[in-house]
N, C-alpha and C positions, 0 to 999 in steps of 0.2 A: 601510605599513611602509617605513622608509627603507633605502637601499642599505647604509648603514653598520651599521644594526641587523641587517640580514640577514647581512652578512659576519661580523660579530661573533658572531652566533648560530651560524653554521656552524662557526666556529673553536672556540667554547666547547663545542659539542656534540661536536666531533671530539676535543678534549682530554679531555672527560669519558669518552669511550669508550676512547681509546688511551693517554692519559697523565694520569690523575686527579691524580697528585702535582704535575705541572707546573701544572695548573689551580688546585690549591689554593695553590701558590706565587704565582701571578699575582694571585689574589684577595686574598691576605694582604698584598700590597704596595699595595693600594688603600686609600683612606680608607673608613671605615665607611659613609659616605653613598654613595660610588661603588659599593661592593660591594652595598649594599642596593638601589640603583637597578637594577643589573644583575640581581640575583636575582629581582626582581619585575616585570621588563619583559617583557610577553607577546610583543612583537615579536622579542625575542631568542630566547626559548625555544620558540616555536611553529615547527615545521618548515614548509618551503615547502608541503608537501601538507596542512597544517592551516590554511593561511591562507584567508580569504575576500577575494577580490580586488575592488578598487574598481570595476572595469569590469563586474562582474556585475550586471545591472539587475534580475534576477528577485526578486520579494518573498519567495519561498520558496527557501531553500538547504538541501538535504538531503545530509548526509554519510552514505553507506551504507558502513559500516565492518566490516572483519573484526575478530574479537575481539582485544583487546589493542592496537588501533591507537592509542588515546589520544583517544577521542572526548569523554570527560568533561573532560579537560584542555583540548581544543579549545573546547568549549562554554563552560566557565567563563572562559577567557581572553578569548574573544570578548565575553562579557557584561561583563567588567571594562573592556574597552576602550570599550564603548558607554557605560557608566556614567561613566567619566572625561570623555567628551565632553559629557555632559549628556543626559538623556532626558526628552522631553516625554510625560507620561502614565505609566502603570504598565508594569511588566514582568510577564509571566506565566511561571512555571517549571512545566512539566507533565511528569509521568511516569506510568507505569501504576498505581503504588500510592504511598501516602503514605510508606512506608518507602524506596522508591526515590528519591523527591524528597529526603527527609531525608538518607539515607545516601550516595547517589551524587552528586546534583547539589550539595547543600549541604556536607555534612561531608567528602566526598572531593574535591569540586571547588572551590567558591567559598571556603570558609573557609581551607584551607591555602594557597591561592594569593593571598590578599588581605592586603597589609601593613596594619599598624595604622592608618596615616594615612588610609586610605580609609574608615575608620569603619564597617565592616560590622557590623550588629547583627542577629542571628538570633533571632526570637521564635517558638519552636515553638508556643506556645499560641495565637498569632494567625495561624499559617501565613504568616509574613511576614518579609521581609528589608528592612532600610532601610540606606541609606548616608549618610555625613556630608553629602553635597551635596543630600540630600532625596529621592533616587530611591527608589522603593518597588517591591519585587517580591512578587507574590502566589504562593504555593505551592499547586499544584492537583494532586490525585491523580485520574487518569482513572477509577479504579474507583468514584469518588463520582458519576460521571455528568457530562454536559455542562452541567447546570444550574448547577454551581459557577462557570461562566465567564460566565454572563449578567450584564449590567450593567457589565462591566469595559470600560475604555477603554485599550487596550494600544497601546504604541508598539513594543514588542519582545516576542517570545515565543521561548522555548527549550523544545522538546519533546525529551525523551530517551526512547529505545526506543519510537518510534512503532510499530514492528513488533509490539510486545506489547500494543498498545491495539486491541482488536477493533472497538470502536464508532466508526465514522466520524463520528458526530455530535459527538464530542469535537473532532476536527480542524475540522469545519465551524463549530462554535460559536466555537472559538478564532480562526478567520479572521475571523469577524464582529466580533470585538472589536478588530481591528487598524484603528483609525480615527483615530489621531493620530500625530504625529511621523514616525518612519521607516517605520512600518507594515511591519515585516519579521519573518519567522519563520525561525529556525534549527532544523533537525531533525537529531539525531544518533541513529543507530540501526543495529543489525545487521539484515541483510536478512530480510524475511518477506513472503510473498505474501498480504497482507491487502487488503481492499477499498480502504483509504486509499492504501496504497503503490502499488497497481496504478493507481489514479486519478491519482496524481502522476506515475507512470512514463509514462502516456499523454499528459501535459501538460508534459513536461520536455525540456530540452536537457541534454546530458551532458558532464561534465568541462569542458574548455576550449572547447567548441564555441561558435560565434558565437550571439548571441541570435536568437531566432526570434519572429516575430509570432504572438501567441496562446499562446505557451509561457510560463507564469508560474512554473515551477519549474526549478531547476538541481540535477541529481543528480551528486554526486561519489562515485565508487567508490574506496574506499581499502582497502589491504591490511594485514593483520597484520604482514607482513614489513617494512613501512616503519618499524616500531617494534621490530624484532626484538632489537636490542642492549639494550633496556631491559626485556625480559621475563626472568623468572627462568629458570634452567637447567632446572628441573623442567618449566616450561611449554613450553620449547623441545623438551625431550626426549620429553615424554609427550603433551601436548595437540596440539601441532603435528604431531608424528610420526604420531599416530593419524589425523588428518584429511588430511594432505598427500597429494596425488595422487588423492583421491577426489572424486566429484561434490559431495558435501556440503562438502568442503573449499573448493570454489570459493565457496560462500556464507559459511561460518564463518570462513575465513581470508582470502579474496581480496575479500570484500565484494560479490560478484556475486549479484544477485537471481536465484534459480532460478525464473524465470517459466515455463519450459517443461520438462516431463518429457521424458526422452530418447526415449521411445517414443510420446509423445502425437501425435495427428493434427493438432493446431493449435499454433501458436506465438502468443504475444501480439503479436509483430511483425506476423504475418499479420493477426491480428484488428484491430490498430491501423490497418493499411492499409485494412481493410474496414469502418471506422467512419466514419459521416457526420461532416463537420466541424461544430463547434459552431454552432448557429443554422440549420443546413440541415435541412429536413424531408423525409421520404419523399415520393415523388410520389403521385398519386391511387391509391388501393388498389382492386384488382380483386377479390381474394378474401382472406379471413382464416382462419387455422387456429390453434386453441388446443390445443397439445399438453398432455396431462394424464397424469401418471404417479403415481397415488396410492400413499401408503404402505400396506402391508398390515396395519399395526397402529397403535395409538394409545397410545404410552407415551413416557417420557422417552428411551428408547433407540431409538425408531422412526426409520426413514429420513424424509427430508423428502418432501412431496408436490411433485412437479415440475409447474409450470404456466408455460408459455412461450408467448407470443403472437408469431406471425409473419404476414406478409402478402405477397402477390404484388402488386407495383406495376405500373402500366400500361407500365413499361419492361421488363417480364418479369424483373426482379430480385426476389429475396426480401428482405424487410426484417424483422429481428428487433426487435420493438417493445417488449416488456415481459417481465420475468421476475418473477413474484410467488410463486415457490416458497417453501415454509416448512413448519414443523411445525404441522399443523392437525388438528383433529378432523374427522370426516367431514362434519358439518353445515357447518363453517366453510369447508372447501375447495370444497364444492358451491356455497355462496353466492358465493364468489369467482369461480368459473367462470361461474356464471349472470350475475354482474355484468359480467364481461368480455364475455360474449356480447352482453348488452344494449348495452354501450358500443360495440362494433365493428360490430354488425349494422346500426346506423343508417347506416353509411358504405359497407359492402360485404357481399356474401354471406359468412356466417361459419359455420364448422363446428367441432366439438370432436372431437379425434382421441385415441383411447385404444387401448391394446394389449389384444387380446382374450385372449391366453393368459396374462395375469397378472391373472386375475379380471375381465377386461374386460366380460364379460356383466353381472356384478354392478355394475361401475362404470357401465355404460350405464343399467341399471335405476335406480341411485341418482340419476344426473343427470336422468333423465326421470320420476322419481317424481311430482314436482309439476308437471312441464312435459313432457307426453308427446310433444309435437311438436318438442322440441329436437333439432336435427340433430347426431347423434353418429356419426362414422365409425369403424369398427373396423379395427384393424391386427393382423395375425398375424405375430409375429416368429419366424423360423425359423433365425436365426444369432445369434452372440454380439454383444455390444454394440459391440465395435470394428469388426467386419465390417459391421454395419448403419450405422455412422457414417462409414465410409470414403468412400462416394459423396458424402455431404454435405460432408465436408472438401474433396473435389475441387471442389465447386461454389464454395467460398470461394476456392480457388486460381485458379479461372476467372473471378473477379470477378462472380459471380452471386448472392452473398449479402452484404448490408450490415447493420451493427449501428447502432442508435441508442445514445445515451449512457445510462448508468445500469445497465449489465449486468455489473458487475465480478465478482460472485460466479459467474455463469454462465461468464464468460470465464476465470476462474481454473480452474474445473472442466474446461473444454475444453482448457486448456493443461497440465493436470497429470494427466488420466486416461490410464492406460496399459493398461487392461484387466487389471490385476493382480487376482486373486481376493481379495487381502487389502485392496484399496481399498474405500472406502465406495461404495455404489451411486451412480452419477452421475445423480441424479434430474433435475436441470436439463438435463443433456446429453441424456438419453433423450427428454425432452419436446421439446427443440429438434429432434432428429433426426426425430421423428414429424411435427412441424409442417412442417418444410422438405420432407421426403419427400412429404408429402401435397400440398404446393403446386406442386411442379414436376413436371409429367407425365412428363418424360423419366426421372425417377428411378424411376418405377413400372416402366419397361421394363428398366432395367439393374440394379436393386437386387433381389437375391434374399433379402435379410434381412427384407423386409416384403412380405407378400402382402396386398393390399387386398381386403376382402370387400365387394363392392358390393351 
């Protein structure tokens, strides 16, 4: 973006807000060609906080925006600029649903912002956009699954509302297609604590921070208030007034990801500090514990069965290795636990930890039905979930527990569970607490929440 375009844009936006009649008078004195050029120049109309700066080297740029910030405008203008420069390979436009790709990215974004001479042609039946210079964009709805992305060779990708795409495989497959040209991804989204966003959060630098080795994402937090004057009076009076000053308002208006609940025992910042660097493996394992918290029913509305594997390393730190929790039938979760026991018992003494006062005796019988000598340790919980978890949270603060990668769902639950009776049962967290408490002997002395029946 040139200095001249930036200054002109500031002045035109000021006049649009403060003196629209003067703006109209200025434009009317220009030739049709000059006015047309100004009207469709993205460098003029993009605000400073909507610009992607040349010195940002990260391949993934994520704008985490409050509602009404202008993220669709940002994404469409950025894409126009790239098409003008010439794109090697295809472009992929991805949104949670086909209607969001069509209505938001195309009909509200690219089409009204593109002048006739760019030759944009939208072919809904082919889910495709082409430009006069030969650039092609494929339109992909995430609800159709990641398979739609296979085989593509993308130079650029624009994903809108990533926070509403629950399946991380869509993001993963999209990244795998970035193998020609710029190989860059722009994400515009309102904040949501999904597995993908938490993954990116842990691998990001923020706003104008200097690039960091190993960080491949840059997250820009952007506020609704930056675009306040362009929002309707009704939106200002009703929507903004409703959320302003609330915790949810920080997410919906200020674009701040609510990673941590106010009364949660863990923050994702703490967990990030207690996560092994990429490529670093845990030390030799001395003991392994598989925490199991089975669902008490088997239906579509049932809780998940929590299954978390942790180990005590030879350095006397606990390492959280795997979280394979999910909605399973009894036979399925038993097979998974058996498989984990067989896997880890080859390397270190391994035991399975269950809670006795939640049908634990039956759980033990179920686990030992076909394998009577399987080591199952029973735990009796005498206090509420938060009280039982507090000593384990203290171990994290004392640098005594480390996480391996791939635990985003568990980490989200840790950072959002507040002990509120209305919250869903924290099955992953319960399993983690049982496993860690079992592994570190000191916890048996200070924790009144669990009494071990030896």
